[in-house]
N, C-alpha and C positions, 0 to 999 in steps of 0.2 A: 464341205461334206467331211465328216470325220473319217480318218484313215480306216478305221475298222469297218465302217459302212461301205466305203469304196472297195475294200478288199473282198467283202462278202458279195457285193454285186459283181465284181470282176470274176470271182470264182463261179458264181451262178451262170454267168454268160458263157463261160467255157463249157460247162455241162449242156447248157441250152443250145449252143451252136451245133454240137454234134448230135443232138437228138432231133433237130429240125432241118438240117441241111444235108442233102445227099451229095457227097463228093465224088461219086463214081465216074462222072464225066466232067469234072471240074479240076483239072490239075493245076491251073494257074489262079492263085488267089492273091488279090491285092489288098494289103492292109494300109497302115499309115503310121507315121511317127507322131505321137501325140504332142500337142503344144498347149500351153496354158493349163486349163483344168479338164482337157479332153480325157475320155476314158482310155486307159492304157491297154492296148490290144496285144502287147508283147507276149504274154503267156499263150494266148490263142494262136498267134503266128508260130510260136515255137512248137506247139502241139500239131498244127497243120503241117509244118515241115517234117515232124516225126512221122506223120501219116503219108509221107511222100508227095505232098503238094509243093509246087514251086511257089515260093513267096516273092511277091513283087511289092515294091514301094513306089509311091508317086514321085515324079520329078516335075518340078514346076518350071516350065519354060518361060518365055516372055509373057507379058501381060496379054490378056484376051485370047490366049491359046489354050487348048485342052491339055490336061495332064498327060504325061507319058509315064510308062512304068518300066522299071529296071528290076532285074532279079536281085534279091537280097538273100545271100546264102547263109547268113548267120555267123559267118567267119570273117568276111571282109569288112573292114571298118567303114562306117558311114561317114559322109562328108556333109558339111553345112551347105545347104542350098539356099535358094531364094527365100526370103523371109526368115532365115535362120533355122529352117526345118531340116532335120537329118534325112539324107537320101543316099542311095547307092552311088558309087563313083561313076564317072563317065565311061569307064571300061566295062561296066556291068551290061549284060545282054538286055536289050529292049524286048518286051513281050506284052501282048494284050491279055488282060485278065478274063477269066470265066466268071469269077465272083469278085465284086468290088465292095469291100468293107469301107464304109464312109463315116467319118467323124461328124459330129454335129454339136451345135449349141443348144438347139431345141427341135422338137418335132411335134406334129399335131396328129389328130385321129384320121386325117386324110392321107398321111404319108408325105406331107410337105415338110421340108427341113429348113432350118435356119443355120447358116454357117457363119463365116466371118465376112461375107459379103462380096467376095471377089468373083464369084461365079465359076470357079475352076471345075468343081464337080458337076455342075449343071452342063457346061460345055462338053465335058468329058463323057457324061452319060448320054447326051444327045448323039455324039459321034459313035460311041460304042453300040448303042441301040440301032443306029442306022446301018451298022456293019453286020449285025447279027444279034444273037441273044446274050444277055448279060444279067446276072442277078445283082441288083443294087440293094445292099443290106446295110442299113444304118445301125450303128452300135452306140448305145446310150445308157445312161443311168435312168432309172425309173422316174426320178424327179425332173427329168428334162422334157417330159410330155406336157404339152400345154393344150389348151382348148382349140385355138385356131391361130394359124400363121398366115398372114395375108400373102397370097401367091402372086407372083409376077409371071407374065407370059413366057419368060425364059427359064422358069423353074422347072426342074425335072422331079417328078414324084418318085419316092423310094418304092421298091417292091415290098420291103418289109423292114421292120426295126426289131432288133433283139435287145431286151433289157434284162435285168435280174429277175423280172416277173415272167419272162418267156418271150415268144415270138409273136408279133402282130403283122399280118399280111395285109397289104393295101392294094397292090397293083398286079393282079394275076396275069395281065396281058404280056408282061415281060419276063415272067418267071419261067425258066427252062428246067429247073430242078424242082422236084417235089419234096415235101418233108419226108424224112426217113421214117420208116415204120417202127 
């Protein structure tokens, strides 16, 4: 994807997020450190931090375990974690998110996502949903929408996906926040 198109979509996502998500009762927002060609959510996380949200980044524990989340204050240097992904150091506070922003390789019209196949986000969503309400928000380029992704029994459906074209809601059963007016 050309750099100019990436930049335009990332800018549209920033505007779209704040026009569709109510942050009034969601102080803990988990983002991610992008790898490969994943959409960079850094500007969104910076703006969320400026709006007094506590920003969390995932920590990948051992295989077959759900992700954990540590506070990323924007000042403390990130360290290289499992799979070479940047994450907060072990000294950072562990916190559960209210909103989980999820990277993806592709998504379909049902809210099924394809990632890199290790199942970390599916295990994590299952655990967080069992503990209470969480908003699972996929962040993607418009071109990442495909007709259909074969779902497996362990796949967790996203609540919504935000692209440069706006927000698409899939799973109203798990949404605790309503779109902002």
